[in-house]
C-alpha positions in Angstrom: -18.9 67.0 -8.2 -18.6 65.8 -11.8 -18.9 62.1 -12.2 -15.8 60.5 -13.9 -16.1 59.3 -17.4 -13.4 56.6 -16.9 -12.1 54.8 -13.8 -9.3 52.3 -13.7 -9.5 50.2 -10.6 -6.5 47.9 -9.8 -6.2 47.1 -13.5 -3.5 44.6 -14.6 -2.6 43.5 -18.1 -0.6 40.6 -19.5 1.2 40.3 -22.9 1.9 36.8 -24.2 1.2 35.5 -20.7 3.7 37.7 -19.0 2.8 40.7 -16.7 2.8 44.0 -18.6 1.2 46.4 -16.2 0.1 45.9 -12.6 -2.5 47.5 -10.3 -3.1 50.6 -12.4 -5.4 53.2 -10.8 -6.6 56.5 -12.1 -9.8 58.5 -12.8 -10.6 60.7 -15.8 -13.2 63.5 -15.8 -15.3 64.4 -18.8 -13.4 66.7 -21.2 -9.9 66.1 -19.8 -7.0 65.8 -22.2 -4.8 63.0 -20.9 -1.4 61.9 -22.1 -0.1 58.4 -21.5 3.7 58.8 -21.5 6.5 56.3 -21.3 9.2 54.5 -23.2 8.4 52.3 -26.2 7.2 48.9 -25.1 6.1 50.0 -21.6 2.5 49.2 -22.2 1.0 52.6 -23.2 -0.9 51.3 -26.3 -2.0 48.2 -24.4 -3.5 50.4 -21.7 -5.2 52.5 -24.3 -6.6 49.5 -26.1 -7.9 47.7 -23.0 -10.5 50.4 -22.6 -12.5 48.8 -25.4 -10.8 45.4 -25.7 -11.4 44.2 -22.1 -10.2 40.7 -22.8 -6.7 41.9 -22.2 -7.4 42.7 -18.6 -6.0 40.0 -16.3 -7.2 41.7 -13.1 -9.2 44.7 -12.0 -12.0 46.7 -13.5 -12.5 49.7 -15.8 -15.7 51.7 -15.4 -17.1 53.8 -18.2 -19.8 56.2 -17.0 -20.2 53.9 -14.0 -20.6 50.7 -16.0 -18.1 48.0 -15.2 -16.0 46.4 -17.9 -17.2 42.9 -16.7 -20.8 44.0 -17.2 -22.4 42.7 -20.4 -23.7 46.2 -21.2 -20.1 47.5 -21.4 -19.6 46.1 -24.8 -22.5 48.1 -26.2 -20.7 51.3 -25.3 -18.0 51.0 -27.9 -19.7 53.5 -30.1 -18.9 56.1 -27.5 -15.2 55.8 -28.4 -13.5 57.1 -31.5 -10.0 56.0 -32.5 -7.0 57.5 -34.3 -4.2 55.1 -34.9 -0.5 55.4 -35.7 -1.2 54.4 -39.3 -4.1 56.0 -41.2 -6.9 53.4 -41.9 -8.0 54.6 -45.3 -8.8 53.0 -48.7 -6.1 53.9 -51.1 -8.5 54.1 -54.1 -10.9 56.5 -52.4 -11.2 60.1 -53.3 -10.6 62.4 -50.3 -14.2 63.5 -50.4 -15.5 59.9 -50.4 -13.4 58.9 -47.4 -15.1 61.7 -45.4 -18.5 61.0 -46.8 -18.3 57.3 -45.7 -18.1 58.5 -42.1 -20.5 61.4 -42.5 -23.3 59.3 -43.9 -23.6 57.5 -40.5 -25.4 60.6 -39.2 -28.1 60.4 -41.9 -31.5 58.9 -41.5 -31.9 55.3 -42.4 -33.8 56.0 -45.7 -31.2 58.5 -46.7 -28.5 55.9 -46.3 -30.6 53.3 -48.1 -31.3 55.4 -51.1 -27.9 57.1 -51.1 -29.4 60.6 -50.5 -26.7 63.2 -50.0 -28.1 66.4 -48.6 -26.6 69.7 -49.9 -26.1 70.7 -46.3 -23.9 67.7 -45.6 -21.8 68.3 -48.7 -21.2 71.8 -47.6 -20.3 70.6 -44.1 -17.7 68.2 -45.6 -16.1 70.9 -47.7 -16.0 73.2 -44.7 -14.3 70.6 -42.5 -11.8 69.8 -45.3 -11.0 73.5 -45.3 -10.5 73.5 -41.5 -7.9 70.7 -41.9 -6.3 72.5 -44.9 -7.4 69.8 -47.4 -10.0 71.7 -49.4 -7.8 71.8 -52.5 -7.3 68.0 -52.3 -11.0 67.1 -52.3 -10.7 65.3 -55.7 -7.3 63.7 -54.9 -7.0 59.9 -54.5 -5.9 58.8 -51.0 -2.8 57.0 -52.3 -1.5 60.2 -53.8 -1.4 62.0 -50.4 1.5 62.4 -48.0 1.5 60.8 -44.6 0.6 64.0 -42.9 -2.3 64.6 -45.4 -3.7 61.2 -44.7 -3.7 61.8 -41.0 -5.6 65.0 -41.6 -8.2 63.1 -43.5 -8.5 60.8 -40.5 -9.0 63.9 -38.3 -11.6 65.3 -40.6 -13.5 62.0 -40.3 -13.6 62.5 -36.6 -15.8 65.6 -36.9 -18.7 63.3 -37.8 -18.2 61.0 -34.8 -20.8 61.2 -32.1 -18.6 59.6 -29.5 -17.7 60.8 -26.0 -14.1 59.7 -25.8 -11.3 60.0 -28.4 -8.4 57.5 -28.1 -5.3 58.4 -30.0 -2.2 56.2 -30.4 1.0 58.0 -31.4 -0.7 59.9 -34.3 2.6 61.7 -35.3 4.6 58.5 -36.0 6.5 59.0 -39.3 5.7 62.7 -39.6 8.2 65.5 -39.7 8.1 67.9 -36.7 6.0 70.6 -38.4 3.3 68.2 -39.6 3.4 66.4 -36.2 2.5 69.6 -34.4 -0.2 70.4 -37.0 -1.8 67.0 -36.4 -1.7 67.4 -32.7 -3.2 70.9 -32.9 -6.0 69.6 -35.1 -6.7 66.7 -32.7 -6.8 68.9 -29.6 -8.8 71.6 -31.3 -11.3 69.0 -32.5 -11.7 67.5 -29.0 -12.2 70.9 -27.4 -14.8 71.8 -30.1 -16.8 68.6 -29.4 -16.2 68.6 -25.6 -14.7 65.2 -25.9 -12.4 63.5 -23.5 -9.1 62.9 -25.2 -6.5 60.2 -24.2 -3.4 60.1 -26.4 -0.3 58.0 -26.3 3.2 59.4 -26.9 6.8 58.9 -25.9 7.6 62.5 -26.7 7.9 64.7 -23.6 7.5 68.0 -25.6 4.2 66.8 -27.1 3.0 65.6 -23.7 3.7 69.0 -22.1 2.1 71.0 -25.0 -1.1 69.1 -25.7 -2.3 67.6 -22.5 -4.1 68.8 -19.3 -2.6 65.9 -17.3 0.1 63.4 -17.8 0.0 59.7 -16.7 3.5 58.1 -16.9 4.2 54.4 -17.0 7.5 52.6 -16.1 8.5 49.2 -14.9 4.9 47.7 -15.1 3.6 50.5 -12.9 1.9 54.0 -13.0 4.7 56.2 -11.7 3.3 59.7 -12.2 -0.2 61.2 -12.5 -0.2 65.0 -12.3 -1.5 68.2 -13.9 0.7 69.2 -16.9 1.1 72.8 -15.7 2.8 71.4 -12.5 5.4 69.5 -14.5 8.7 70.3 -16.2 10.6 68.6 -19.0 13.4 67.7 -16.5 11.0 65.9 -14.2 9.4 64.0 -17.1 12.7 62.9 -18.5 13.4 61.0 -15.3 11.0 58.3 -16.3 13.3 57.5 -19.2 16.2 56.7 -16.9 16.6 53.5 -15.0 
């Protein structure tokens, strides 16, 4: 039996002193693609964030690879998580290439970083990844001149150089048209499969939940109300969580 990568054991969260989620229990296996689904404000993002910001947990415990969230060693595990937020976290004055290079150089040896050595093999890899996310022709563009969808693709390209085990994604299609939204989700899921990463993404969109996850965890009225394999679910059943 495969050991779980994440376990939520009776986890409760508060927001501004008021209960937000209560007694949340679920287990995630390595490599699973999990969707956290529910209405806006139900606590999806808070549940995602508490994996690394354990101060928001009012009760219960999260275990990552068997290490409890109240263990001092848990904080050292943050490098095992990569993040993709709703809004791209990029420097407007950067060139596209530089934005990727800043992430890629973390994989270099210390002396290469110190003396700003840029191996030819790494340059070629950056260009190849930009091609994979359909940004090769934008390599010399400045970030501020890109569209919202293009900026998110830069963020996805940066993820290729992350050496983390889990990818946490918070509504990455916010503000994008439908075509670009699907392109971003396809890139994210393709990337996670390539790197054999566990993916946990937040959405309120039933269609995206059904298309891009292996399993859906739904939240409603401070509780976990559904935890099931995606191929066993229908749009009609999922829509029920949006009705009182």
